[in-house]
C-alpha positions in Angstrom: 0.0 0.0 0.0 1.4 3.3 -1.1 1.4 6.3 1.3 -0.4 9.4 0.3 2.9 11.2 -0.3 4.1 8.5 -2.7 0.8 8.5 -4.5 1.0 12.3 -5.0 4.6 12.1 -6.2 3.7 9.4 -8.7 0.7 11.4 -9.9 2.9 14.5 -10.4 5.6 12.6 -12.3 3.1 10.8 -14.6 3.3 11.7 -18.3 -0.5 12.0 -18.6 -0.5 14.9 -16.1 2.3 16.7 -18.0 0.5 16.3 -21.3 -2.8 17.5 -19.8 -1.2 20.5 -18.2 0.5 21.3 -21.6 -2.7 21.1 -23.5 -4.4 23.5 -20.9 -1.5 26.0 -20.9 -0.8 26.0 -24.6 -3.9 28.1 -25.7 -3.3 30.5 -22.8 0.3 30.9 -23.8 -0.6 31.4 -27.5 -3.2 34.0 -26.6 -0.8 35.9 -24.3 2.0 35.8 -26.9 -0.3 37.1 -29.6 -1.5 39.9 -27.4 2.0 41.0 -26.2 3.8 40.5 -29.5 3.3 44.1 -30.8 4.4 45.5 -27.4 7.5 43.4 -27.4 8.5 44.8 -30.8 7.8 48.3 -29.6 10.0 47.8 -26.6 12.8 46.4 -28.8 12.6 49.3 -31.3 12.5 51.8 -28.4 15.6 50.3 -26.9 17.5 50.5 -30.2 16.5 54.1 -30.8 17.3 55.1 -27.2 20.8 53.5 -27.5 21.5 55.5 -30.7 20.4 58.7 -29.0 22.6 58.0 -26.0 25.6 57.3 -28.3 24.9 60.4 -30.4 24.9 62.5 -27.2 28.1 60.9 -26.1 29.8 61.7 -29.5 28.5 65.3 -29.3 29.8 65.7 -25.7 33.2 64.4 -26.7 33.3 66.8 -29.7 32.4 69.8 -27.4 35.0 68.8 -24.9 37.7 68.4 -27.6 36.7 71.7 -29.1 37.1 73.5 -25.8 40.5 71.7 -25.3 42.7 73.2 -22.7 40.4 76.2 -22.3 38.0 74.1 -20.3 40.7 72.6 -18.1 42.7 75.8 -17.6 39.7 78.0 -16.8 38.7 75.7 -14.0 42.2 75.7 -12.6 42.6 79.5 -12.7 39.4 80.2 -10.8 40.8 78.5 -7.7 
């Protein structure tokens, strides 16, 4: 005679239960995926555009600092 715990463990490890759970979850997963798909693309495109904006700001900042050259560094040292 199996104990209750062993019966539950056998039930959980059975292949029928796994297949039944899969068949129940699969339509829910497909529905969620189809609903969220456009938003996922929007987030990906937003992240790419944001990365390019940040890189452009970095390049512009480096250009401005290079253009100022020693003036920027010397003016801060002379004020002290």
